[in-house]
TIKE-99765 format. One record per atom (N, C-alpha, C): residue in one letter; x, y, z. Coordinates in steps of 0.05 Angstrom, whole numbers, plus 5000, padded with zeros to 4 digits. Example, Ala and Ser with C-alpha at 12.3 -4.5 7.8 and 13.67 -1.06 7.14 Angstrom:
a526448865156 a524649105156 a526449345156 s525749555142 s527349795143 s525850015157 
//
This chain:
m503950424859 m505250734866 m507350774844 k505450944829 k508751184802 k507650874798 r506550784771 r508350504757 r509350734741 y507450904735 y507550964707 y511250964706 t512651054729 t515650994726 t514550764723 v514850634749 v515850414764 v517350084737 l513650144724 l514549864695 l516149884686 f517150214670 f518750024658 f521549964663 f522050014693 f525149954701 f525049754714 v522349614722 v522149404753 v522649064725 v524848814729 v524348574727 v522048544758 i520648334743 i518948284765 i519748014787 s521547924812 s520647714807 s517747544819 v516447294808 v515547174812 v513847064829 v512347004851 v512346874868 v509946804865 l509146474859 l507546424861 l505946114884 l504146274899 l504846034928 l501046014918 s502845714920 s500745524903 s498945384931 s498245344953 s496145434968 s495045764970 c493445684976 c491645964991 c492146155007 f491846255019 f491446545034 f490046455043 q491246475067 q489146375086 q485946645088 q483946745099 q481946905087 q482446975121 y483946995137 y484847065167 y485646835183 n488546915187 n489746745202 n489246565227 e488846415227 e488546495268 e491346405283 d493046395259 d496046265280 d496146565272 e496946695309 e499946925311 e501846835310 s501746655303 s505646595314 s507846765287 f506046825271 f509147125247 f508047215260 r506947365293 r508347665303 r508447655333 l509247335325 l511947275348 l515147605357 g513347495379 g516947835376 g516648105373 w512948095358 w512248425363 w509848425379 s509648645392 s507648765409 s505849095396 l503049075383 l501749235383 l502349515400 t501249645372 t502649955393 t499150055372 r498749995355 r495250275364 r493950075328 e491549995342 e490549935311 e488050105312 d488150145277 d484050405275 d482050115264 n481150255271 n478350015264 n477250205253 f474650085233 f473650435217 f472350355209 n469750345246 n466150355244 n465450565258 k467150745240 k465451045236 k466951255223 m466851305214 m469051625202 m472251655216 p474351655211 p476251485230 p478051905236 e478551885262 e478852105276 e481352265254 e480552515242 e482652695233 e484652775252 a484952665288 a487652735280 a489952525286 k487352395261 k490151985271 k489551935238 w488252045217 w488251945190 w486852235179 t488952265154 t486652685134 t485852435106 k484352575093 k482252555076 k485052595046 t486852445025 t488852465020 t486452765004 l487452974987 l487453084969 l488653174949 r487953274923 r487453294892 r490953414893 s491353304882 s496253324875 s496653294857 k499953474850 k500153364822 k500153064807 p501053024831 p502252614831 p501052424819 h500552354790 h499752104784 h496752064800 m498551884834 m496551714854 m494351954855 y494152224855 y493852344876 y491952664853 r491552474837 r490152654813 r487052814811 y486452504822 y482952544824 y482452504852 m484552564874 m483652614898 m481152744907 s479152674931 s478052904929 s476152774983 d476053064975 d475953015002 d471452974994 s470253034986 s468152944975 s466752694992 e464152785001 e462552475025 e462052265004 l461952284971 l461052194958 l463551904959 v465952014953 v468251824949 v468351734984 y467651675009 y468351505030 y465351455049 e464551205041 e462350985056 e463550915077 i462050835102 i462950745127 i459350325132 n462050135120 n459849985116 n460749735133 e459349775147 e459449315155 e462549335183 g463049585182 g466049625200 g467249665184 n467949805162 n470749835142 n469950025137 i471050225127 i470450505105 i471550255072 v469150575063 v469250415038 v471150735015 l473150645009 l472750904987 l473350884958 k472751074954 k470250954919 k472151074903 g472351044877 g471351284856 g469251114837 i469851414844 i467751524810 i467751654798 v464851764774 v466451934747 v464952214768 d465552434770 d464352644778 d463152634769 p461652774792 p456552834775 p456953084771 e459153284766 e458853544756 e460553594734 g461553214719 g461453284689 g464053434684 n466553484711 n468553684701 n469353574673 p470053664651 p471853484617 p473653544637 k475653684649 k478953734661 k477953444686 l478153394691 l476853214717 l473853064720 p474852834705 p472452734705 p471652504718 f473952444740 f474152314769 f473352394786 l473252224813 l473652304825 l473551994863 t477052074869 t477051874889 t477051834919 g477651734929 g477551784967 g480351674955 g482551734994 g484551754994 g484251635018 i485751585047 i486251655071 i490351585066 n490851835087 n493551785101 n494351785127 t497351675136 t497351695169 t500051695172 k501351895205 k503051815210 k503851455213 a505751475195 a505751085210 a509351065214 f511251145207 f514151165235 f516551195228 k518251295244 k520751465236 k522151365224 a524051545233 a527351455219 a528151235244 g530451045225 g531350975239 g529950585271 e526750745264 e525550445278 e524750205263 t524550075286 t523449825265 t520149755260 t520149645251 t516549725255 t515149415242 r512749445233 r510949215232 r508249335217 i507049385193 i505549535189 i502049205178 e499749275174 e498749085175 e496249245175 v495749065135 v493449315125 v490549025133 r487749045130 r485048815129 r485348915113 a483548985070 a483149055061 a482048825043 r479648815038 r480348685001 r478148984978 i477748824961 i478548934932 i477048944914 n474749054907 n471949194886 n473749194869 p475248814839 p476748934820 p474848994794 t477549324789 t474849474771 t477849534749 s477149524732 s478049484693 s479349864705 g481550004687 g482050244689 g482450274734 v483250084744 v483050334773 v485450154790 t486150174811 t489850064810 t488050114852 p487949994869 p488350014892 p489750124900 y492550224922 y494850174929 y492850114964 i496450114963 i496650114998 i500350274995 a500250395007 a502850524998 a505350755034 l507650775033 l509350895043 l510751005045 v510651305044 v510851465017 v512551695051 p514851725026 p516151945051 p514152195057 n515152405077 n513552635076 n514852875085 n516852805084 n518652985068 n520553085057 t520752895032 t522052875003 t520352794984 n522352944967 n518952974937 n521552854934 d522652634936 d524752394916 d522352114915 n522852074888 n521651904887 n522751554891 i521151514927 i521451424952 i518651354945 v518151114947 v516050924958 v516250494963 i514950414990 i514850214985 i512350224978 d510549944970 d509149834958 d507549654967 i505349714978 i506049415011 i504149334987 i501149334981 i500649344960 i500249524921 e498749264896 e498149534876 e495349404873 q493849354862 q492749034847 q492049424815 y492649174792 y489649434770 y488149124756 g486649324758 g483549214745 g482548944744 a481748734728 a481848544748 a483248284748 d485648484745 d488148224765 d488448044788 k489147834784 k488547644804 k490347474815 f491847754822 f494847804831 f495248054837 i496648234861 i498248414875 i501048414874 y502548724869 y505248834880 y505248904899 q508048814899 q509748864920 q511848874919 s513449284918 s515149194904 s515749524934 v518649604920 v520749834931 v521650074905 t520550284911 t521850554884 t524250734899 s525750644884 s528050894897 s530251004868 e531351194883 e533751274868 e533851004860 y536250794866 y538050584868 y536450374838 t533550444847 t531750244829 t531550474804 t530250684796 t529850784768 t531351014764 t532751164782 t534951394745 t537651234749 e536751024775 e540850904762 e539550624753 g537550524751 g536250284729 g538350024742 m536750104765 m537349774775 m536649614791 p533549634772 p531149394799 p531249154803 d534448974792 d533448814800 d535248654823 n537548744824 n539048724843 n539048864867 p538148854885 p535748604880 p533948684875 p531848244869 p529248394861 p526848564876 s526348804860 s523449164875 s522049064876 s521048784858 s517548754866 s518048494850 a515648374870 a513348094870 a510848124862 l510147884846 l506647984835 l506247654852 v504747764861 v503647434890 v500047354877 s500047194876 s497846994869 s494947164884 v493047234885 v491047244901 v489047264887 n487147304907 n483947344888 n481947604905 p483747924895 p483248204916 p481247964921 s479448004909 s475048014927 s476347964939 e477747784961 e476647634984 e480247805004 y477947845032 y480548015049 y483047855052 h483848005052 h486847935056 h489048175084 i490747975090 i492248305099 i495048235099 y495448425082 y498848595073 y499248585102 g501448605083 g504448745112 g507548855095 v507048955122 v511948925124 v511249035142 e515348845141 e516248935167 e518549145164 k519049265164 k522049475162 k523549485173 y525649355174 y528049335201 y531749575186 p533749595186 p535249705188 p535749695160 d536049555154 d537949385139 d536649235111 s532949135118 s531449025101 s528349135109 l526449085087 l522449065079 l523048675087 v520748625094 v520248425088 v517948395082 f516148365068 f512848245048 f510748105066 y509548165066 y507947895073 y504647835065 v503947775051 v500547655059 v498347375075 d497047595090 d494547315103 d498247185120 g500247225128 g501347255160 g504446965142 s503146935105 s505346905104 s507947065076 r510547055085 r513647165083 r512947155036 t512947395032 t511847324995 t515747524994 k516747585015 k518347734989 k520647965009 k523748024992 k523848045020 k526148264996 y526548495015 y528448725001 y531148675020 p531748604995 p533848755031 p537849195024 r538349115050 r539949295045 r542549125039 i544549195018 i547449214996 i548949324996 p551949195002 p554549374996 p554249334970 t553849644966 t553449784946 t554850184943 d555850244919 d557350434912 d554950674912 i552850534883 i550850594872 i549450784895 p549150984884 p547151134899 p544051114916 g543251104930 g540351164935 g538750814941 q541150664950 q539850414942 q538150334967 f538350404988 f536850234998 f536250555037 p534450735021 p535051035038 p531850915062 y530050545059 y528150575080 y528650665098 n531250765106 n530950785151 n533150905148 d531951115126 d533351425135 d531151675133 l528451645130 l527551795132 l524251715143 d523251915151 d519851965155 d516751825136 f515951675138 f514251485118 f511151575135 d508851655107 d506451605128 d506151405093 l503251275102 l501251005101 l498951245083 f500551045056 f496951255038 f496350935038 i492751065043 i491350875022 i490050844995 g489050854981 g487350924972 g485750914947 l485751014923 l484550834887 l487151164864 r487651004856 r489951024817 r486851094791 l486651274789 l484451194766 l486851354736 n486351264714 n487451384691 n484451654685 k486651714662 k485351964643 k482751714620 d484951544625 d483051304598 d480051004614 t479750974634 t479550954654 t475051004652 d474550774628 d472650904631 d470450734657 p469150934642 p466951064657 p464950864671 a464350724649 a462650444647 a462450344677 g466950244679 g465750004691 g467349904727 l464950324728 l465150674755 l461450464772 p461750514794 p463650484820 p465550234828 a467850374836 a469550254849 a470950314869 d472049974896 d470849974917 d472549844926 f473850044952 f477049824958 f475849924998 y475849615005 y475249575021 y477749595045 i477249735074 i478749775092 i478849665107 d479349415127 d476949325164 d477849465183 w481449445172 w482549585208 w485449545194 v487349685212 v490649785210 v492449735230 r493149645226 r494149595254 r496849615259 f499649765282 f503149815282 f503249725298 y505749695303 y506949415319 y510549555322 e509549445342 e513149425353 e514649185358 p517349275356 p518649015363 p518248875406 s517248835415 s517448615448 s519548795461 a518948845470 a520648705495 a522148425498 v524548495512 v524248175519 v523748125544 g522647855535 g522147665556 g518147755555 e517547955536 e514947905534 e512147725525 n508947675524 n508647435530 n507647515499 l506947475477 l504747525456 l502447415456 
//
């Protein structure tokens, strides 16, 4: 998300995981210490009380967003978010994309979020799962994943005043590249603590971004704001229409909170 800004500043910390990620991790040990508080399975269109279709607005990631039924589909227990050519041939708005969002966590909460998804990799298309503050216009984002075109890897990263305006994307490293086959299902996750963010793919820890002592502003704003979860597709004005439609399959989304002491998971 907002890679048009971040790419100029981020130094990528590459995470090469030689062993393949499991398609569905039956070993639940990575969830020890967490209790499931909410699970959304997309056997039908999501309830409006929980999920909202993302509408078009100025930021790049929302440029072609639409509530048209053409870019939303329920398919075998997945909600499929699509990127398509605008059927009306609007030269100023050549594409339509689907996206959904929901409340994620409030300031100060410790939480774990998981999304099981697969991607139909398409040139010029960037599927994303991201956490965005709901009460500020600052460039603050937690990218659980971004995936570009036909890449066989995803990015997990953070964006803030510290990483962009202050030019400090590498202390600590703000982005990691994780080798996966995005066309297969994976469980993408993040844990948010008062002093760190910890990223996962299929239960394997891929990156930690900590709060550090510094006088430079904006280094770790992620515990101080309410965040919403956004899932969608980003297209560019130069995306090749011949490569569309693009599809992003979301199987389920889960939210967790720390378990009570002594609770049996």
